[in-house]
C-alpha positions in Angstrom: -14.7 -9.7 -51.9 -15.7 -7.4 -54.7 -18.1 -9.9 -55.7 -20.0 -9.8 -52.9 -22.6 -7.0 -52.4 -21.8 -3.8 -50.3 -24.8 -4.5 -47.5 -23.4 -7.9 -47.0 -19.6 -6.4 -47.3 -20.8 -4.1 -44.4 -21.8 -7.1 -42.6 -18.9 -8.4 -42.1 -16.9 -6.2 -41.6 -19.0 -4.8 -38.6 -19.1 -8.4 -37.2 -15.4 -8.3 -37.4 -15.1 -4.8 -35.6 -17.9 -6.0 -33.0 -15.1 -9.3 -32.4 -12.2 -7.1 -32.2 -13.8 -4.6 -29.6 -14.8 -7.7 -27.6 -11.5 -9.1 -27.5 -9.8 -5.4 -26.7 -12.5 -4.8 -24.3 -13.5 -7.8 -22.5 -11.7 -6.7 -19.0 -14.9 -3.7 -19.0 -17.5 -6.5 -19.4 -16.3 -8.7 -16.4 -15.2 -5.6 -14.4 -16.9 -3.0 -12.9 -14.5 -1.7 -9.8 -15.3 1.3 -7.4 -11.7 2.4 -6.5 -11.4 4.4 -3.0 -8.3 6.5 -2.1 -5.6 4.9 0.9 -6.9 7.4 3.2 -10.9 6.2 2.7 -11.8 5.3 6.3 -14.4 2.4 6.4 -17.3 3.0 9.7 -19.3 0.0 10.8 -21.1 -0.5 13.6 -18.6 -4.2 14.5 -16.0 -4.8 15.3 -13.9 -5.0 12.5 -10.3 -4.4 11.3 -8.4 -3.0 8.2 -5.6 -5.3 6.6 -3.4 -4.6 3.5 -1.9 -8.3 2.4 1.3 -7.6 0.2 1.5 -10.3 -2.8 4.7 -11.6 -4.4 3.9 -9.5 -6.8 4.2 -6.1 -5.5 0.6 -5.5 -4.9 -1.3 -4.7 -2.3 -5.1 -6.5 -1.5 -6.9 -3.9 1.4 -9.5 -6.6 3.1 -11.9 -6.1 6.4 -12.2 -9.3 8.9 -14.7 -8.3 11.1 -15.5 -10.5 14.4 -17.5 -12.2 16.3 -18.0 -13.3 20.2 -17.0 -16.6 20.8 -16.3 -17.5 17.1 -16.9 -20.7 15.0 -14.1 -19.8 12.5 -14.2 -17.4 9.0 -16.5 -17.1 6.5 -13.9 -15.9 3.1 -16.1 -14.3 0.9 -15.5 -13.7 -3.0 -17.9 -11.1 -3.9 -19.2 -10.3 -7.8 -17.8 -8.4 -10.0 -18.8 -4.6 -9.0 -18.0 -2.1 -6.9 -16.0 -2.7 -3.1 -16.2 -4.2 -0.1 -17.4 -0.5 0.5 -21.0 -2.5 0.1 -20.2 -5.6 0.2 -19.4 -5.9 3.8 -23.4 -5.2 4.1 -23.4 -8.9 3.9 -21.1 -10.0 7.6 -24.4 -9.7 9.5 -25.3 -12.8 7.6 -22.5 -15.1 9.3 -21.6 -12.5 12.6 -24.9 -13.5 13.8 -24.1 -17.1 13.5 -21.3 -16.6 15.2 -18.9 -16.7 12.2 -15.8 -13.7 11.2 -16.7 -12.8 8.0 -13.3 -11.4 5.9 -14.4 -9.8 2.5 -11.3 -8.5 0.3 -11.3 -6.5 -2.8 -9.5 -8.3 -6.1 -6.5 -5.9 -7.5 -8.1 -3.4 -9.3 -11.1 -2.7 -6.5 -11.4 -0.7 -3.6 -7.9 0.2 -1.9 -6.5 -3.1 -3.7 -3.1 -1.9 -6.0 -2.6 -3.2 -9.9 -5.0 -4.1 -12.5 -8.5 -6.5 -12.9 -6.8 -9.5 -14.5 -7.3 -13.4 -14.1 -3.4 -14.5 -13.1 -3.1 -11.2 -10.4 -6.6 -11.9 -8.5 -5.4 -15.2 -8.5 -2.7 -14.5 -6.9 -4.6 -12.3 -4.5 -7.0 -14.9 -3.5 -4.4 -17.4 -2.8 -2.3 -14.3 -0.5 -5.7 -13.5 1.3 -6.2 -17.8 2.0 -2.8 -18.2 3.2 -2.8 -15.5 5.6 -6.0 -16.6 7.7 -4.3 -20.1 7.8 -2.0 -18.5 9.8 -4.9 -16.5 12.1 -7.3 -20.1 11.6 -7.0 -24.0 11.1 -8.3 -24.5 7.9 -11.2 -27.0 9.7 -12.7 -23.3 10.3 -12.5 -21.6 7.4 -15.3 -21.8 5.0 -15.3 -20.5 1.5 -18.2 -18.3 0.2 -18.0 -17.3 -3.6 -20.6 -14.9 -5.2 -21.5 -14.8 -8.8 -17.9 -14.2 -10.4 -16.5 -14.4 -7.3 -17.4 -18.6 -7.0 -15.4 -19.6 -9.4 -12.4 -17.9 -7.8 -13.6 -19.7 -4.6 -14.0 -22.7 -6.1 -10.3 -22.0 -7.1 -9.3 -21.7 -3.8 -11.2 -25.1 -2.2 -9.3 -26.6 -4.8 -6.3 -25.7 -4.5 -6.4 -26.1 -0.4 -8.6 -27.6 2.7 -11.3 -25.5 3.5 -14.1 -26.9 5.7 -16.5 -26.5 3.2 -17.0 -24.5 0.1 -20.3 -22.6 -0.7 -21.7 -20.9 -3.9 -24.2 -18.2 -4.9 -25.6 -18.7 -8.2 -22.2 -19.7 -9.2 -21.3 -20.4 -13.1 -20.1 -23.7 -15.2 -17.5 -21.4 -16.7 -16.6 -17.8 -17.7 -16.6 -19.6 -21.3 -20.3 -20.8 -21.5 -21.1 -17.8 -19.1 -19.8 -15.3 -21.9 -21.5 -18.2 -24.8 -25.1 -17.4 -22.8 -24.2 -13.7 -23.9 -23.0 -13.3 -27.0 -24.3 -16.6 -29.6 -22.7 -15.7 -32.7 -18.9 -14.6 -31.5 -16.6 -17.3 -31.1 -15.9 -17.2 -27.6 -13.3 -19.8 -27.2 -10.8 -18.0 -29.6 -11.6 -14.4 -28.6 -11.9 -15.0 -24.7 -9.1 -14.1 -22.1 -10.6 -14.8 -18.8 -10.8 -18.6 -18.3 -12.4 -20.0 -14.5 -13.4 -23.6 -15.0 -15.6 -23.9 -12.1 -16.4 -27.6 -12.9 -13.1 -28.1 -13.8 -12.3 -27.0 -10.2 -15.0 -28.8 -8.2 -13.4 -32.5 -9.5 -11.1 -31.8 -6.9 -12.6 -30.2 -4.5 -12.9 -32.6 -1.4 -14.5 -31.1 0.9 -18.2 -30.5 1.1 -19.7 -28.2 -1.5 -23.6 -25.6 -1.2 -24.7 -24.2 -4.2 -27.7 -21.6 -3.9 -29.1 -20.0 -7.1 -32.6 -18.4 -7.9 -34.3 -20.8 -10.4 -35.5 -17.2 -12.2 -31.9 -16.0 -12.4 -31.8 -13.6 -15.9 -28.0 -12.4 -15.4 -26.3 -16.6 -14.6 -28.7 -19.3 -15.8 -30.1 -21.6 -13.4 -29.6 -23.9 -15.1 -25.4 -24.4 -14.2 -25.8 -24.8 -11.1 -28.2 -28.0 -12.0 -25.3 -29.1 -14.4 -22.7 -28.9 -11.4 -24.6 -30.6 -9.0 -25.2 -33.3 -11.4 -21.8 -33.6 -13.0 -20.6 -34.0 -8.7 -23.8 -35.9 -7.3 -21.8 -37.0 -4.2 -20.1 -33.7 -3.5 -22.4 -30.6 -4.4 -25.7 -30.4 -2.6 -27.9 -27.6 -4.6 -30.8 -25.3 -3.2 -32.7 -24.0 -5.0 -34.8 -21.1 -4.4 -37.6 -20.9 -6.5 -38.9 -18.1 -8.3 -35.6 -16.2 -6.9 -34.3 -13.8 -9.9 
């Protein structure tokens, strides 16, 4: 490397440093949790109950179940990668007013949920939550709604079980493709430790799938949803929100 010009050596070292940093710190790019103390009290005008669901690993999952009069079923909401259910619970109104109960939970490392935000723990927590709901609702009354990062988690649950419907709000094709979209010169496949291939999960989903996505989305490109719908034409219905960012 002595024959390499100094400025080029510096660029190579910087590049290697960036790649190593992305490998070691990638969880900080994917997850932006808000932790809540166990004594924190949720307050909402709608009827609800707070639950702590145990997982086989020993972690507990914090969730909120909002109930509607004469319920038609329940919407299991998989939130995005930021904050906690304290704020995300505002989306309950979209479903309660149509007669659906609303259940939302925090991934491990978020809110009151114990543990750390890791793929294995998130998958285990989501399975535990779904099975908890299955003891209270028939699967034919459970609708999965996945927003952003939660879209991939919801798609995986839909592939493993048999809910009534899967709704994906601004989903990605796969985490690998999403990461490559932001880091074009980094060997994403070699360093990525989060693997959520939404397109693969959809192959095994047996229920109807509806996708909502803004055509001007600057965070998760609309073309990802187009690709998902194109690959599963008889199963996935894409609802573009024209001009939405």
